[in-house]
N, CA, C and O atoms as a DFTB+ gen file, in Angstrom:
528 C
 N C O
     1  1      12.181       9.762       2.551
     2  2      12.907       9.217       1.420
     3  2      13.521       7.884       1.834
     4  3      14.030       7.736       2.945
     5  1      13.464       6.934       0.934
     6  2      14.033       5.613       1.188
     7  2      15.302       5.490       0.353
     8  3      15.296       5.777      -0.844
     9  1      16.377       5.067       0.983
    10  2      17.639       4.861       0.259
    11  2      17.461       3.734      -0.757
    12  3      16.866       2.703      -0.444
    13  1      17.975       3.929      -1.972
    14  2      17.827       2.945      -3.046
    15  2      18.395       1.582      -2.667
    16  3      17.861       0.550      -3.074
    17  1      19.487       1.576      -1.882
    18  2      20.135       0.312      -1.515
    19  2      19.540      -0.321      -0.257
    20  3      19.944      -1.415       0.136
    21  1      18.592       0.356       0.367
    22  2      17.969      -0.164       1.589
    23  2      16.977      -1.275       1.246
    24  3      16.498      -1.370       0.116
    25  1      16.680      -2.107       2.234
    26  2      15.637      -3.119       2.064
    27  2      14.313      -2.404       1.820
    28  3      14.021      -1.392       2.457
    29  1      13.521      -2.928       0.904
    30  2      12.237      -2.299       0.612
    31  2      11.322      -2.446       1.828
    32  3      11.235      -3.529       2.407
    33  1      10.643      -1.373       2.219
    34  2       9.763      -1.448       3.389
    35  2       8.574      -2.384       3.207
    36  3       7.929      -2.758       4.187
    37  1       8.273      -2.767       1.960
    38  2       7.093      -3.601       1.721
    39  2       7.258      -5.029       2.223
    40  3       6.289      -5.788       2.254
    41  1       8.473      -5.406       2.615
    42  2       8.691      -6.735       3.170
    43  2       8.962      -7.817       2.145
    44  3       8.940      -9.000       2.483
    45  1       9.216      -7.444       0.906
    46  2       9.462      -8.434      -0.151
    47  2      10.802      -9.138      -0.011
    48  3      10.998     -10.221      -0.563
    49  1      11.730      -8.527       0.726
    50  2      13.074      -9.069       0.841
    51  2      14.020      -8.519      -0.214
    52  3      15.210      -8.834      -0.200
    53  1      13.507      -7.699      -1.131
    54  2      14.328      -7.087      -2.178
    55  2      14.798      -5.701      -1.740
    56  3      14.273      -5.127      -0.786
    57  1      15.784      -5.180      -2.443
    58  2      16.218      -3.801      -2.243
    59  2      15.146      -2.884      -2.832
    60  3      14.480      -3.237      -3.805
    61  1      14.989      -1.709      -2.235
    62  2      13.990      -0.746      -2.692
    63  2      14.150      -0.438      -4.179
    64  3      13.154      -0.340      -4.896
    65  1      15.390      -0.283      -4.656
    66  2      15.651       0.060      -6.053
    67  2      15.115      -0.999      -7.015
    68  3      14.704      -0.666      -8.127
    69  1      15.113      -2.273      -6.603
    70  2      14.620      -3.347      -7.460
    71  2      13.177      -3.741      -7.144
    72  3      12.653      -4.684      -7.738
    73  1      12.542      -3.046      -6.237
    74  2      11.201      -3.443      -5.808
    75  2      10.185      -2.334      -6.078
    76  3       9.660      -2.240      -7.188
    77  1       9.904      -1.509      -5.099
    78  2       8.851      -0.503      -5.219
    79  2       9.294       0.802      -5.870
    80  3       8.457       1.536      -6.397
    81  1      10.575       1.105      -5.848
    82  2      11.053       2.362      -6.427
    83  2      10.624       2.556      -7.882
    84  3      10.144       3.639      -8.219
    85  1      10.776       1.551      -8.768
    86  2      10.348       1.761     -10.158
    87  2       8.862       2.123     -10.279
    88  3       8.483       2.915     -11.142
    89  1       8.028       1.548      -9.419
    90  2       6.601       1.867      -9.448
    91  2       6.366       3.299      -8.999
    92  3       5.503       3.991      -9.539
    93  1       7.129       3.739      -8.019
    94  2       6.979       5.101      -7.510
    95  2       7.353       6.156      -8.545
    96  3       6.951       7.313      -8.423
    97  1       8.119       5.765      -9.566
    98  2       8.516       6.731     -10.601
    99  2       7.864       6.438     -11.953
   100  3       8.315       6.953     -12.976
   101  1       6.806       5.615     -11.973
   102  2       6.023       5.483     -13.187
   103  2       5.829       4.107     -13.783
   104  3       4.967       3.947     -14.647
   105  1       6.588       3.100     -13.365
   106  2       6.383       1.745     -13.893
   107  2       5.027       1.216     -13.427
   108  3       4.532       1.603     -12.369
   109  1       4.436       0.332     -14.221
   110  2       3.144      -0.248     -13.861
   111  2       3.336      -1.485     -12.999
   112  3       4.238      -2.288     -13.240
   113  1       2.486      -1.632     -11.995
   114  2       2.496      -2.834     -11.156
   115  2       1.964      -4.001     -11.975
   116  3       0.959      -3.862     -12.672
   117  1       2.625      -5.146     -11.897
   118  2       2.198      -6.318     -12.663
   119  2       1.037      -7.052     -12.008
   120  3       0.298      -7.772     -12.678
   121  1       0.875      -6.871     -10.699
   122  2      -0.203      -7.532      -9.959
   123  2      -0.781      -6.567      -8.933
   124  3      -0.180      -5.542      -8.611
   125  1      -1.955      -6.916      -8.429
   126  2      -2.556      -6.119      -7.362
   127  2      -1.680      -6.159      -6.110
   128  3      -1.560      -5.160      -5.401
   129  1      -1.070      -7.314      -5.841
   130  2      -0.187      -7.399      -4.670
   131  2       1.000      -6.454      -4.813
   132  3       1.382      -5.791      -3.849
   133  1       1.587      -6.388      -6.006
   134  2       2.713      -5.474      -6.226
   135  2       2.275      -4.029      -6.006
   136  3       3.020      -3.234      -5.432
   137  1       1.064      -3.686      -6.462
   138  2       0.571      -2.322      -6.241
   139  2       0.361      -2.067      -4.756
   140  3       0.735      -1.010      -4.248
   141  1      -0.237      -3.029      -4.055
   142  2      -0.482      -2.848      -2.622
   143  2       0.832      -2.658      -1.874
   144  3       0.933      -1.784      -1.013
   145  1       1.835      -3.465      -2.195
   146  2       3.134      -3.325      -1.544
   147  2       3.745      -1.955      -1.846
   148  3       4.331      -1.327      -0.964
   149  1       3.609      -1.494      -3.092
   150  2       4.173      -0.189      -3.452
   151  2       3.433       0.940      -2.748
   152  3       4.035       1.961      -2.414
   153  1       2.152       0.772      -2.521
   154  2       1.388       1.794      -1.794
   155  2       1.837       1.842      -0.329
   156  3       1.975       2.923       0.243
   157  1       2.064       0.672       0.275
   158  2       2.581       0.658       1.644
   159  2       3.922       1.395       1.698
   160  3       4.133       2.243       2.565
   161  1       4.826       1.069       0.771
   162  2       6.131       1.741       0.745
   163  2       5.976       3.239       0.525
   164  3       6.749       4.031       1.064
   165  1       4.981       3.630      -0.263
   166  2       4.730       5.056      -0.492
   167  2       4.265       5.739       0.793
   168  3       4.633       6.885       1.049
   169  1       3.467       5.054       1.596
   170  2       3.093       5.619       2.898
   171  2       4.341       5.805       3.760
   172  3       4.507       6.841       4.404
   173  1       5.216       4.800       3.769
   174  2       6.454       4.890       4.551
   175  2       7.276       6.092       4.101
   176  3       7.803       6.834       4.930
   177  1       7.387       6.284       2.782
   178  2       8.211       7.357       2.212
   179  2       7.472       8.692       2.125
   180  3       8.030       9.686       1.659
   181  1       6.220       8.710       2.575
   182  2       5.389       9.917       2.548
   183  2       5.217      10.447       1.124
   184  3       5.338      11.646       0.874
   185  1       4.933       9.524       0.195
   186  2       4.708       9.869      -1.211
   187  2       3.202       9.976      -1.470
   188  3       2.628       9.161      -2.192
   189  1       2.574      10.987      -0.875
   190  2       1.128      11.161      -1.000
   191  2       0.661      11.204      -2.457
   192  3      -0.362      10.594      -2.766
   193  1       1.360      11.895      -3.372
   194  2       0.885      11.911      -4.765
   195  2       0.773      10.509      -5.371
   196  3      -0.152      10.243      -6.138
   197  1       1.704       9.613      -5.038
   198  2       1.650       8.245      -5.556
   199  2       0.453       7.495      -4.966
   200  3      -0.274       6.812      -5.688
   201  1       0.253       7.621      -3.671
   202  2      -0.876       6.934      -3.033
   203  2      -2.181       7.380      -3.683
   204  3      -3.035       6.549      -3.991
   205  1      -2.340       8.676      -3.892
   206  2      -3.569       9.189      -4.495
   207  2      -3.695       8.786      -5.965
   208  3      -4.795       8.472      -6.420
   209  1      -2.602       8.789      -6.708
   210  2      -2.639       8.435      -8.135
   211  2      -2.987       6.968      -8.355
   212  3      -3.502       6.611      -9.415
   213  1      -2.715       6.114      -7.376
   214  2      -3.002       4.682      -7.509
   215  2      -4.330       4.298      -6.858
   216  3      -4.653       3.115      -6.753
   217  1      -5.083       5.277      -6.430
   218  2      -6.407       5.095      -5.831
   219  2      -7.427       5.313      -6.941
   220  3      -7.341       6.315      -7.652
   221  1      -8.377       4.422      -7.111
   222  2      -9.361       4.544      -8.186
   223  2     -10.135       5.853      -8.057
   224  3     -10.498       6.261      -6.954
   225  1     -10.383       6.503      -9.185
   226  2     -11.026       7.823      -9.194
   227  2     -12.396       7.822      -8.527
   228  3     -12.816       8.850      -7.997
   229  1     -13.104       6.691      -8.541
   230  2     -14.449       6.652      -7.965
   231  2     -14.455       6.623      -6.442
   232  3     -15.483       6.899      -5.823
   233  1     -13.324       6.292      -5.835
   234  2     -13.270       6.208      -4.366
   235  2     -12.147       7.050      -3.765
   236  3     -11.995       7.083      -2.544
   237  1     -11.368       7.722      -4.587
   238  2     -10.192       8.482      -4.139
   239  2     -10.602       9.732      -3.356
   240  3     -11.451      10.500      -3.807
   241  1      -9.993       9.934      -2.178
   242  2     -10.213      11.190      -1.452
   243  2      -9.418      12.310      -2.131
   244  3      -8.537      12.043      -2.949
   245  1      -9.727      13.538      -1.793
   246  2      -8.984      14.661      -2.383
   247  2      -7.592      14.781      -1.781
   248  3      -6.682      15.316      -2.415
   249  1      -7.425      14.289      -0.567
   250  2      -6.117      14.309       0.107
   251  2      -6.117      13.231       1.174
   252  3      -7.171      12.785       1.627
   253  1      -4.922      12.820       1.567
   254  2      -4.814      11.884       2.689
   255  2      -5.076      12.661       3.956
   256  3      -4.765      13.849       4.041
   257  1      -5.643      12.001       4.933
   258  2      -6.002      12.670       6.176
   259  2      -5.187      12.088       7.322
   260  3      -5.689      11.264       8.087
   261  1      -3.920      12.517       7.447
   262  2      -3.121      11.990       8.556
   263  2      -3.749      12.369       9.895
   264  3      -4.449      13.375      10.008
   265  1      -3.489      11.562      10.880
   266  2      -4.097      11.718      12.193
   267  2      -3.620      12.995      12.878
   268  3      -2.611      13.000      13.583
   269  1      -4.366      14.079      12.657
   270  2      -4.118      15.365      13.322
   271  2      -2.676      15.838      13.191
   272  3      -2.134      16.449      14.112
   273  1      -2.057      15.558      12.052
   274  2      -0.709      16.049      11.802
   275  2       0.386      15.370      12.602
   276  3       1.545      15.778      12.528
   277  1       0.041      14.344      13.364
   278  2       1.061      13.647      14.141
   279  2       1.865      12.718      13.235
   280  3       1.353      12.224      12.230
   281  1       3.091      12.492      13.588
   282  2       3.995      11.634      12.829
   283  2       3.531      10.185      12.898
   284  3       3.295       9.645      13.979
   285  1       3.402       9.559      11.716
   286  2       3.073       8.138      11.644
   287  2       4.351       7.382      11.319
   288  3       5.034       7.691      10.343
   289  1       4.668       6.393      12.141
   290  2       5.823       5.532      11.906
   291  2       5.306       4.164      11.504
   292  3       4.631       3.492      12.283
   293  1       5.629       3.751      10.271
   294  2       5.201       2.447       9.776
   295  2       6.188       1.397      10.243
   296  3       7.399       1.568      10.099
   297  1       5.674       0.304      10.806
   298  2       6.513      -0.695      11.469
   299  2       6.660      -2.000      10.706
   300  3       7.577      -2.772      10.985
   301  1       5.779      -2.265       9.750
   302  2       5.912      -3.506       9.005
   303  2       4.647      -3.900       8.280
   304  3       3.551      -3.442       8.604
   305  1       4.820      -4.763       7.288
   306  2       3.724      -5.240       6.453
   307  2       3.829      -6.750       6.305
   308  3       4.909      -7.287       6.058
   309  1       2.697      -7.430       6.459
   310  2       2.606      -8.862       6.200
   311  2       1.450      -9.093       5.241
   312  3       0.306      -8.766       5.554
   313  1       1.745      -9.654       4.072
   314  2       0.693     -10.010       3.121
   315  2       0.220     -11.408       3.478
   316  3       1.008     -12.354       3.513
   317  1      -1.071     -11.529       3.742
   318  2      -1.641     -12.812       4.141
   319  2      -2.175     -13.604       2.947
   320  3      -2.099     -14.832       2.921
   321  1      -2.725     -12.876       1.947
   322  2      -3.351     -13.575       0.817
   323  2      -3.521     -12.617      -0.352
   324  3      -3.830     -11.441      -0.163
   325  1      -3.315     -13.132      -1.570
   326  2      -3.567     -12.398      -2.809
   327  2      -4.451     -13.294      -3.655
   328  3      -4.071     -14.427      -3.954
   329  1      -5.622     -12.812      -4.047
   330  2      -6.552     -13.639      -4.813
   331  2      -7.028     -12.901      -6.056
   332  3      -7.440     -11.744      -5.982
   333  1      -6.967     -13.579      -7.196
   334  2      -7.536     -13.059      -8.434
   335  2      -9.036     -13.331      -8.361
   336  3      -9.449     -14.481      -8.209
   337  1      -9.849     -12.293      -8.467
   338  2     -11.300     -12.465      -8.342
   339  2     -12.021     -12.300      -9.673
   340  3     -13.231     -12.510      -9.751
   341  1     -11.300     -11.931     -10.705
   342  2     -11.858     -11.755     -12.044
   343  2     -10.728     -11.409     -12.990
   344  3      -9.573     -11.302     -12.576
   345  1     -11.059     -11.234     -14.271
   346  2     -10.023     -10.927     -15.256
   347  2      -9.270      -9.642     -14.903
   348  3      -8.063      -9.540     -15.124
   349  1      -9.987      -8.673     -14.359
   350  2      -9.387      -7.384     -14.022
   351  2      -9.703      -6.963     -12.592
   352  3      -9.895      -5.779     -12.316
   353  1      -9.756      -7.927     -11.688
   354  2     -10.015      -7.608     -10.283
   355  2      -9.279      -8.602      -9.383
   356  3      -9.034      -9.749      -9.756
   357  1      -8.939      -8.127      -8.201
   358  2      -8.204      -8.964      -7.244
   359  2      -8.400      -8.408      -5.844
   360  3      -8.814      -7.263      -5.661
   361  1      -8.094      -9.241      -4.862
   362  2      -8.067      -8.788      -3.472
   363  2      -6.706      -9.123      -2.875
   364  3      -6.043     -10.076      -3.284
   365  1      -6.315      -8.318      -1.904
   366  2      -5.090      -8.567      -1.148
   367  2      -5.433      -8.380       0.321
   368  3      -5.903      -7.319       0.732
   369  1      -5.193      -9.419       1.103
   370  2      -5.386      -9.335       2.551
   371  2      -4.021      -9.117       3.185
   372  3      -3.061      -9.825       2.879
   373  1      -3.945      -8.136       4.067
   374  2      -2.660      -7.809       4.680
   375  2      -2.848      -7.291       6.095
   376  3      -3.948      -6.926       6.511
   377  1      -1.742      -7.270       6.818
   378  2      -1.675      -6.634       8.131
   379  2      -0.522      -5.642       8.083
   380  3       0.613      -6.007       7.779
   381  1      -0.824      -4.389       8.384
   382  2       0.205      -3.347       8.477
   383  2       0.239      -2.866       9.918
   384  3      -0.795      -2.737      10.573
   385  1       1.445      -2.604      10.396
   386  2       1.601      -2.124      11.763
   387  2       2.213      -0.729      11.722
   388  3       3.135      -0.454      10.954
   389  1       1.669       0.146      12.576
   390  2       2.171       1.520      12.619
   391  2       1.967       2.114      14.006
   392  3       1.256       1.563      14.846
   393  1       2.609       3.248      14.216
   394  2       2.503       3.968      15.489
   395  2       2.269       5.441      15.161
   396  3       2.911       5.993      14.267
   397  1       1.357       6.069      15.880
   398  2       1.098       7.500      15.723
   399  2       1.709       8.212      16.913
   400  3       1.361       7.947      18.064
   401  1       2.639       9.134      16.613
   402  2       3.332       9.835      17.691
   403  2       4.020       8.835      18.603
   404  3       4.699       7.921      18.134
   405  1       3.847       9.005      19.892
   406  2       4.463       8.108      20.862
   407  2       3.516       7.050      21.388
   408  3       3.821       6.375      22.372
   409  1       2.361       6.899      20.736
   410  2       1.353       5.940      21.196
   411  2       1.787       4.499      20.926
   412  3       2.788       4.247      20.256
   413  1       1.016       3.577      21.460
   414  2       1.264       2.153      21.222
   415  2       1.043       1.817      19.753
   416  3       0.322       2.519      19.044
   417  1       1.666       0.745      19.311
   418  2       1.527       0.299      17.922
   419  2       0.089      -0.117      17.642
   420  3      -0.616      -0.625      18.514
   421  1      -0.325       0.112      16.400
   422  2      -1.658      -0.239      15.928
   423  2      -1.499      -1.296      14.840
   424  3      -0.557      -1.250      14.048
   425  1      -2.420      -2.237      14.811
   426  2      -2.413      -3.307      13.810
   427  2      -3.603      -3.079      12.885
   428  3      -4.749      -3.122      13.335
   429  1      -3.349      -2.837      11.598
   430  2      -4.391      -2.631      10.597
   431  2      -4.512      -3.902       9.764
   432  3      -3.595      -4.251       9.022
   433  1      -5.646      -4.595       9.886
   434  2      -5.909      -5.812       9.110
   435  2      -6.962      -5.446       8.078
   436  3      -8.084      -5.083       8.432
   437  1      -6.606      -5.541       6.802
   438  2      -7.509      -5.102       5.737
   439  2      -7.540      -6.118       4.603
   440  3      -6.543      -6.775       4.305
   441  1      -8.704      -6.228       3.983
   442  2      -8.840      -6.937       2.716
   443  2      -9.142      -5.865       1.679
   444  3     -10.242      -5.315       1.640
   445  1      -8.155      -5.578       0.843
   446  2      -8.262      -4.513      -0.151
   447  2      -8.758      -5.075      -1.473
   448  3      -8.399      -6.184      -1.868
   449  1      -9.597      -4.283      -2.155
   450  2     -10.053      -4.649      -3.496
   451  2      -9.330      -3.775      -4.518
   452  3      -9.151      -2.574      -4.320
   453  1      -8.923      -4.405      -5.609
   454  2      -8.209      -3.723      -6.685
   455  2      -8.891      -4.014      -8.010
   456  3      -9.466      -5.085      -8.207
   457  1      -8.818      -3.040      -8.923
   458  2      -9.324      -3.221     -10.281
   459  2      -8.229      -2.804     -11.261
   460  3      -7.395      -1.949     -10.965
   461  1      -8.257      -3.433     -12.434
   462  2      -7.291      -3.083     -13.474
   463  2      -8.045      -2.445     -14.636
   464  3      -9.009      -3.005     -15.158
   465  1      -7.582      -1.261     -15.027
   466  2      -8.163      -0.542     -16.161
   467  2      -7.040      -0.143     -17.103
   468  3      -6.059       0.476     -16.690
   469  1      -7.191      -0.500     -18.368
   470  2      -6.177      -0.181     -19.382
   471  2      -4.782      -0.633     -18.952
   472  3      -3.793       0.060     -19.192
   473  1      -4.715      -1.808     -18.312
   474  2      -3.437      -2.383     -17.909
   475  2      -2.863      -1.850     -16.610
   476  3      -1.790      -2.279     -16.187
   477  1      -3.557      -0.925     -15.972
   478  2      -3.056      -0.300     -14.741
   479  2      -3.936      -0.717     -13.563
   480  3      -5.161      -0.601     -13.615
   481  1      -3.285      -1.210     -12.492
   482  2      -4.011      -1.584     -11.276
   483  2      -4.285      -0.348     -10.424
   484  3      -3.461       0.563     -10.343
   485  1      -5.470      -0.333      -9.782
   486  2      -5.858       0.728      -8.862
   487  2      -6.430       0.113      -7.590
   488  3      -7.112      -0.911      -7.635
   489  1      -6.147       0.747      -6.459
   490  2      -6.801       0.401      -5.192
   491  2      -8.219       0.935      -5.269
   492  3      -8.419       2.104      -5.600
   493  1      -9.203       0.108      -4.972
   494  2     -10.601       0.527      -5.004
   495  2     -11.106       0.856      -3.604
   496  3     -11.532       1.980      -3.337
   497  1     -11.054      -0.127      -2.717
   498  2     -11.491       0.083      -1.339
   499  2     -11.063      -1.115      -0.507
   500  3     -10.440      -2.049      -1.013
   501  1     -11.401      -1.077       0.763
   502  2     -11.017      -2.172       1.643
   503  2     -12.049      -2.425       2.713
   504  3     -12.831      -1.543       3.068
   505  1     -12.041      -3.642       3.222
   506  2     -12.888      -3.997       4.360
   507  2     -11.977      -4.485       5.474
   508  3     -10.830      -4.870       5.244
   509  1     -12.503      -4.461       6.660
   510  2     -11.702      -4.765       7.841
   511  2     -12.323      -5.940       8.581
   512  3     -13.336      -5.782       9.262
   513  1     -11.714      -7.129       8.449
   514  2     -12.263      -8.315       9.116
   515  2     -12.356      -8.093      10.625
   516  3     -11.506      -7.447      11.238
   517  1     -13.408      -8.648      11.193
   518  2     -13.567      -8.536      12.642
   519  2     -12.485      -9.330      13.344
   520  3     -12.026     -10.360      12.850
   521  1     -12.088      -8.836      14.497
   522  2     -11.089      -9.555      15.295
   523  2     -11.714     -10.820      15.846
   524  3     -12.867     -10.831      16.277
   525  1     -10.923     -11.891      15.822
   526  2     -11.432     -13.163      16.353
   527  2     -10.647     -13.554      17.571
   528  3     -10.916     -14.595      18.171
């Protein structure tokens, strides 16, 4: 659970109550970036139903598959780029950092694809740029 007065974990600089919290309780994301940030915050808050509900039905898993039940600690999010790719499609490139159990931190660099249907944004899938 994230305290309403705490800084939002998505890195926007806003308080959780004015940022991702409204999306977690039913408000629609205005952009693909807003949805991506709210999904990151949902991972931090362990809101699996929200993560699954915002995943497009054609690519959504039946459940999240945490790494062998070990505790995941999310360490931060950096949005690198948000691009509108069509009237109802967009991409968001980001880097998320996390740690599983007591292991070293992991850096996840992803370019996520989003689609909008009936005014609602959904995460479709993502690709992982090669390390340079």
